Backbone as JSON Lines, residues from 0, in Angstrom:
{"i":0,"aa":"M","n":[6.19,-7.43,-21.92],"ca":[5.77,-7.26,-20.56],"c":[7.02,-7.13,-19.68]}
{"i":1,"aa":"T","n":[6.94,-6.23,-18.73],"ca":[8.04,-5.99,-17.81],"c":[7.95,-6.96,-16.64]}
{"i":2,"aa":"T","n":[9.08,-7.46,-16.24],"ca":[9.1,-8.32,-15.06],"c":[10.1,-7.76,-14.07]}
{"i":3,"aa":"I","n":[9.83,-7.96,-12.82],"ca":[10.76,-7.54,-11.77],"c":[11.7,-8.71,-11.54]}
{"i":4,"aa":"T","n":[12.98,-8.46,-11.69],"ca":[13.94,-9.56,-11.57],"c":[14.42,-9.75,-10.14]}
{"i":5,"aa":"E","n":[14.31,-8.72,-9.32],"ca":[14.7,-8.87,-7.92],"c":[13.6,-9.62,-7.19]}
{"i":6,"aa":"T","n":[13.94,-10.66,-6.49],"ca":[12.94,-11.38,-5.72],"c":[13.12,-11.03,-4.25]}
{"i":7,"aa":"A","n":[12.03,-10.9,-3.58],"ca":[12.07,-10.49,-2.18],"c":[11.64,-11.63,-1.29]}
{"i":8,"aa":"T","n":[12.29,-11.73,-0.19],"ca":[11.86,-12.66,0.84],"c":[11.94,-11.93,2.17]}
{"i":9,"aa":"I","n":[10.93,-12.12,2.96],"ca":[10.93,-11.54,4.3],"c":[10.42,-12.6,5.26]}
{"i":10,"aa":"G","n":[10.8,-12.45,6.49],"ca":[10.34,-13.38,7.51],"c":[8.95,-13.04,7.98]}
{"i":11,"aa":"T","n":[8.36,-13.96,8.7],"ca":[6.99,-13.75,9.19],"c":[6.94,-12.62,10.2]}
{"i":12,"aa":"D","n":[7.99,-12.43,10.98],"ca":[8.01,-11.32,11.95],"c":[8.0,-9.97,11.24]}
{"i":13,"aa":"E","n":[8.81,-9.87,10.18],"ca":[8.87,-8.62,9.43],"c":[7.53,-8.34,8.74]}
{"i":14,"aa":"L","n":[6.92,-9.38,8.16],"ca":[5.62,-9.2,7.53],"c":[4.59,-8.79,8.57]}
{"i":15,"aa":"A","n":[4.64,-9.39,9.74],"ca":[3.71,-9.03,10.82],"c":[3.86,-7.56,11.2]}
{"i":16,"aa":"E","n":[5.08,-7.04,11.16],"ca":[5.29,-5.62,11.46],"c":[4.64,-4.74,10.41]}
{"i":17,"aa":"F","n":[4.81,-5.09,9.13],"ca":[4.17,-4.33,8.06],"c":[2.65,-4.38,8.19]}
{"i":18,"aa":"V","n":[2.12,-5.55,8.5],"ca":[0.66,-5.71,8.65],"c":[0.17,-4.87,9.83]}
{"i":19,"aa":"A","n":[0.92,-4.85,10.92],"ca":[0.52,-4.06,12.1],"c":[0.48,-2.57,11.75]}
{"i":20,"aa":"V","n":[1.45,-2.1,10.99],"ca":[1.45,-0.7,10.56],"c":[0.24,-0.42,9.68]}
{"i":21,"aa":"A","n":[-0.05,-1.34,8.75],"ca":[-1.2,-1.17,7.86],"c":[-2.51,-1.18,8.64]}
{"i":22,"aa":"E","n":[-2.62,-2.07,9.63],"ca":[-3.83,-2.12,10.45],"c":[-4.03,-0.82,11.22]}
{"i":23,"aa":"E","n":[-2.95,-0.31,11.81],"ca":[-3.06,0.95,12.56],"c":[-3.44,2.08,11.62]}
{"i":24,"aa":"F","n":[-2.81,2.13,10.45],"ca":[-3.15,3.16,9.48],"c":[-4.62,3.05,9.07]}
{"i":25,"aa":"G","n":[-5.08,1.83,8.78],"ca":[-6.47,1.62,8.37],"c":[-7.46,2.14,9.4]}
{"i":26,"aa":"R","n":[-7.17,1.89,10.66],"ca":[-8.05,2.37,11.74],"c":[-7.96,3.88,11.91]}
{"i":27,"aa":"E","n":[-6.73,4.39,11.92],"ca":[-6.51,5.78,12.29],"c":[-6.75,6.8,11.18]}
{"i":28,"aa":"V","n":[-6.59,6.41,9.94],"ca":[-6.75,7.41,8.88],"c":[-8.05,7.16,8.11]}
{"i":29,"aa":"P","n":[-8.12,6.17,7.2],"ca":[-9.39,6.03,6.48],"c":[-10.55,5.62,7.38]}
{"i":30,"aa":"G","n":[-10.27,4.88,8.44],"ca":[-11.34,4.5,9.36],"c":[-12.02,5.71,9.99]}
{"i":31,"aa":"K","n":[-11.21,6.69,10.36],"ca":[-11.76,7.9,10.98],"c":[-12.3,8.89,9.95]}
{"i":32,"aa":"L","n":[-11.95,8.69,8.7],"ca":[-12.43,9.57,7.63],"c":[-13.53,8.92,6.79]}
{"i":33,"aa":"A","n":[-14.06,7.8,7.26],"ca":[-15.01,7.01,6.46],"c":[-16.2,7.82,5.98]}
{"i":34,"aa":"L","n":[-16.8,8.6,6.86],"ca":[-17.97,9.38,6.44],"c":[-17.6,10.4,5.38]}
{"i":35,"aa":"E","n":[-16.47,11.06,5.56],"ca":[-16.02,12.04,4.56],"c":[-15.71,11.36,3.23]}
{"i":36,"aa":"L","n":[-15.07,10.18,3.29],"ca":[-14.77,9.44,2.08],"c":[-16.05,9.01,1.37]}
{"i":37,"aa":"D","n":[-17.05,8.61,2.15],"ca":[-18.31,8.14,1.55],"c":[-19.06,9.23,0.81]}
{"i":38,"aa":"V","n":[-18.86,10.49,1.21],"ca":[-19.53,11.59,0.5],"c":[-18.64,12.2,-0.56]}
{"i":39,"aa":"G","n":[-17.49,11.59,-0.8],"ca":[-16.62,12.02,-1.9],"c":[-15.69,13.17,-1.59]}
{"i":40,"aa":"S","n":[-15.31,13.33,-0.35],"ca":[-14.41,14.43,0.02],"c":[-13.02,14.22,-0.59]}
{"i":41,"aa":"S","n":[-12.64,15.14,-1.47],"ca":[-11.3,15.03,-2.07],"c":[-10.21,15.29,-1.03]}
{"i":42,"aa":"D","n":[-10.51,16.11,-0.03],"ca":[-9.53,16.36,1.03],"c":[-9.28,15.08,1.84]}
{"i":43,"aa":"A","n":[-10.33,14.35,2.16],"ca":[-10.17,13.1,2.91],"c":[-9.39,12.08,2.09]}
{"i":44,"aa":"L","n":[-9.68,12.0,0.8],"ca":[-8.96,11.07,-0.07],"c":[-7.49,11.47,-0.17]}
{"i":45,"aa":"R","n":[-7.24,12.75,-0.28],"ca":[-5.85,13.25,-0.34],"c":[-5.11,12.9,0.94]}
{"i":46,"aa":"R","n":[-5.75,13.06,2.08],"ca":[-5.11,12.73,3.36],"c":[-4.81,11.24,3.44]}
{"i":47,"aa":"C","n":[-5.7,10.42,2.94],"ca":[-5.45,8.97,2.93],"c":[-4.3,8.63,2.0]}
{"i":48,"aa":"W","n":[-4.3,9.2,0.8],"ca":[-3.23,8.93,-0.15],"c":[-1.88,9.38,0.41]}
{"i":49,"aa":"N","n":[-1.85,10.59,0.97],"ca":[-0.59,11.09,1.55],"c":[-0.1,10.18,2.66]}
{"i":50,"aa":"G","n":[-1.03,9.66,3.45],"ca":[-0.66,8.73,4.53],"c":[-0.09,7.43,3.99]}
{"i":51,"aa":"L","n":[-0.72,6.88,2.95],"ca":[-0.2,5.67,2.32],"c":[1.21,5.89,1.8]}
{"i":52,"aa":"C","n":[1.43,7.03,1.16],"ca":[2.76,7.34,0.63],"c":[3.78,7.52,1.75]}
{"i":53,"aa":"E","n":[3.36,8.17,2.81],"ca":[4.26,8.43,3.93],"c":[4.8,7.14,4.55]}
{"i":54,"aa":"I","n":[3.96,6.13,4.64],"ca":[4.41,4.87,5.24],"c":[4.87,3.86,4.19]}
{"i":55,"aa":"G","n":[4.9,4.26,2.92],"ca":[5.47,3.44,1.86],"c":[4.58,2.35,1.31]}
{"i":56,"aa":"L","n":[3.29,2.4,1.61],"ca":[2.41,1.34,1.11],"c":[1.94,1.58,-0.32]}
{"i":57,"aa":"D","n":[2.25,2.72,-0.88],"ca":[1.89,3.01,-2.27],"c":[2.8,2.29,-3.25]}
{"i":58,"aa":"R","n":[3.95,1.82,-2.78],"ca":[4.94,1.2,-3.67],"c":[5.69,0.07,-2.96]}
{"i":59,"aa":"C","n":[5.03,-0.61,-2.07],"ca":[5.7,-1.59,-1.2],"c":[6.23,-2.81,-1.94]}
{"i":60,"aa":"L","n":[5.74,-3.1,-3.13],"ca":[6.24,-4.26,-3.87],"c":[7.49,-3.96,-4.69]}
{"i":61,"aa":"L","n":[7.76,-2.68,-4.91],"ca":[8.96,-2.34,-5.67],"c":[10.2,-2.7,-4.87]}
{"i":62,"aa":"P","n":[11.27,-3.07,-5.56],"ca":[12.52,-3.35,-4.84],"c":[13.03,-2.09,-4.14]}
{"i":63,"aa":"E","n":[13.79,-2.29,-3.1],"ca":[14.34,-1.15,-2.36],"c":[15.17,-0.26,-3.27]}
{"i":64,"aa":"S","n":[15.84,-0.84,-4.25],"ca":[16.66,-0.06,-5.18],"c":[15.81,0.88,-6.03]}
{"i":65,"aa":"A","n":[14.5,0.64,-6.1],"ca":[13.58,1.48,-6.86],"c":[12.69,2.33,-5.94]}
{"i":66,"aa":"G","n":[13.05,2.41,-4.67],"ca":[12.29,3.25,-3.74],"c":[11.16,2.55,-3.02]}
{"i":67,"aa":"G","n":[11.03,1.25,-3.19],"ca":[9.98,0.51,-2.51],"c":[10.48,-0.18,-1.26]}
{"i":68,"aa":"A","n":[9.62,-1.0,-0.7],"ca":[9.99,-1.75,0.51],"c":[10.54,-3.13,0.16]}
{"i":69,"aa":"G","n":[10.4,-3.53,-1.1],"ca":[10.92,-4.82,-1.53],"c":[10.15,-6.02,-1.0]}
{"i":70,"aa":"L","n":[8.85,-5.82,-0.73],"ca":[8.05,-6.92,-0.22],"c":[7.7,-7.91,-1.33]}
{"i":71,"aa":"P","n":[7.55,-9.17,-1.0],"ca":[7.14,-10.15,-2.01],"c":[5.66,-9.95,-2.37]}
{"i":72,"aa":"D","n":[5.29,-10.44,-3.54],"ca":[3.89,-10.3,-4.0],"c":[2.89,-10.81,-2.98]}
{"i":73,"aa":"G","n":[3.22,-11.9,-2.31],"ca":[2.31,-12.5,-1.34],"c":[2.03,-11.63,-0.13]}
{"i":74,"aa":"A","n":[2.81,-10.6,0.07],"ca":[2.59,-9.7,1.21],"c":[1.47,-8.7,0.93]}
{"i":75,"aa":"L","n":[1.13,-8.52,-0.34],"ca":[0.16,-7.48,-0.69],"c":[-1.23,-7.78,-0.14]}
{"i":76,"aa":"A","n":[-1.68,-9.02,-0.24],"ca":[-3.05,-9.35,0.19],"c":[-3.3,-9.03,1.67]}
{"i":77,"aa":"P","n":[-2.44,-9.45,2.61],"ca":[-2.73,-9.1,3.99],"c":[-2.63,-7.6,4.27]}
{"i":78,"aa":"L","n":[-1.8,-6.89,3.51],"ca":[-1.72,-5.44,3.69],"c":[-2.99,-4.76,3.2]}
{"i":79,"aa":"V","n":[-3.47,-5.18,2.03],"ca":[-4.71,-4.61,1.49],"c":[-5.87,-4.91,2.43]}
{"i":80,"aa":"E","n":[-5.92,-6.12,2.93],"ca":[-6.99,-6.49,3.87],"c":[-6.95,-5.62,5.12]}
{"i":81,"aa":"S","n":[-5.77,-5.33,5.6],"ca":[-5.62,-4.49,6.79],"c":[-6.1,-3.07,6.54]}
{"i":82,"aa":"I","n":[-5.79,-2.51,5.39],"ca":[-6.25,-1.16,5.04],"c":[-7.76,-1.17,4.85]}
{"i":83,"aa":"A","n":[-8.29,-2.24,4.27],"ca":[-9.73,-2.33,3.98],"c":[-10.58,-2.32,5.24]}
{"i":84,"aa":"T","n":[-10.01,-2.67,6.39],"ca":[-10.8,-2.58,7.62],"c":[-11.2,-1.14,7.91]}
{"i":85,"aa":"G","n":[-10.41,-0.19,7.39],"ca":[-10.75,1.23,7.53],"c":[-11.62,1.71,6.39]}
{"i":86,"aa":"D","n":[-11.25,1.36,5.16],"ca":[-12.02,1.78,3.99],"c":[-11.59,0.96,2.78]}
{"i":87,"aa":"G","n":[-12.54,0.31,2.15],"ca":[-12.25,-0.55,1.0],"c":[-11.73,0.22,-0.21]}
{"i":88,"aa":"G","n":[-12.22,1.43,-0.4],"ca":[-11.76,2.23,-1.53],"c":[-10.29,2.61,-1.41]}
{"i":89,"aa":"V","n":[-9.88,2.95,-0.21],"ca":[-8.47,3.29,0.03],"c":[-7.6,2.05,-0.17]}
{"i":90,"aa":"A","n":[-8.1,0.89,0.26],"ca":[-7.38,-0.36,0.04],"c":[-7.22,-0.63,-1.46]}
{"i":91,"aa":"M","n":[-8.26,-0.37,-2.24],"ca":[-8.19,-0.56,-3.68],"c":[-7.2,0.41,-4.31]}
{"i":92,"aa":"L","n":[-7.15,1.62,-3.8],"ca":[-6.19,2.61,-4.27],"c":[-4.76,2.11,-4.04]}
{"i":93,"aa":"M","n":[-4.52,1.55,-2.86],"ca":[-3.2,0.99,-2.55],"c":[-2.87,-0.16,-3.48]}
{"i":94,"aa":"L","n":[-3.83,-1.04,-3.7],"ca":[-3.63,-2.2,-4.56],"c":[-3.28,-1.77,-5.98]}
{"i":95,"aa":"T","n":[-4.07,-0.89,-6.56],"ca":[-3.83,-0.47,-7.95],"c":[-2.54,0.32,-8.08]}
{"i":96,"aa":"S","n":[-2.18,1.08,-7.07],"ca":[-0.92,1.81,-7.09],"c":[0.26,0.85,-7.16]}
{"i":97,"aa":"N","n":[0.21,-0.21,-6.37],"ca":[1.29,-1.19,-6.37],"c":[1.35,-1.96,-7.67]}
{"i":98,"aa":"I","n":[0.21,-2.31,-8.22],"ca":[0.2,-3.01,-9.51],"c":[0.77,-2.13,-10.6]}
{"i":99,"aa":"A","n":[0.35,-0.87,-10.64],"ca":[0.84,0.06,-11.66],"c":[2.35,0.27,-11.51]}
{"i":100,"aa":"A","n":[2.82,0.45,-10.29],"ca":[4.26,0.65,-10.07],"c":[5.07,-0.57,-10.48]}
{"i":101,"aa":"A","n":[4.55,-1.74,-10.2],"ca":[5.26,-2.98,-10.55],"c":[5.34,-3.18,-12.05]}
{"i":102,"aa":"L","n":[4.41,-2.61,-12.8],"ca":[4.38,-2.77,-14.25],"c":[5.21,-1.73,-15.0]}
{"i":103,"aa":"L","n":[5.71,-0.72,-14.29],"ca":[6.53,0.29,-14.94],"c":[7.84,-0.32,-15.43]}
{"i":104,"aa":"P","n":[8.32,0.14,-16.56],"ca":[9.64,-0.31,-17.0],"c":[10.68,0.13,-15.96]}
{"i":105,"aa":"P","n":[11.74,-0.63,-15.79],"ca":[12.74,-0.31,-14.78],"c":[13.29,1.11,-14.85]}
{"i":106,"aa":"D","n":[13.42,1.68,-16.04],"ca":[13.97,3.03,-16.16],"c":[13.0,4.12,-15.7]}
{"i":107,"aa":"L","n":[11.75,3.77,-15.46],"ca":[10.75,4.75,-14.99],"c":[10.43,4.61,-13.5]}
{"i":108,"aa":"R","n":[11.02,3.64,-12.85],"ca":[10.74,3.44,-11.42],"c":[11.53,4.39,-10.58]}
């Protein structure tokens, strides 16, 4: 099993900033695309995924040296919750993306 050896610590102010970005994204992107997402629009899902990637929430647990934000594991739950206010499926996509990225061997990150 692969483990991440870099440990991340952030202050509550910095975490609050990440959560605020996630909340705004949840409202503005999947929240406004909810009906399209509910009927299975691949374009709406693509727009949500591209938005997650653009703000770095697709890999936020990875260390900065691996292209992530270097957030600690405990930061993931409030971020997922914030995205879920817009759409639970998009929040699950973010969650699984971060888990998969964290499990990659270091040479593949």
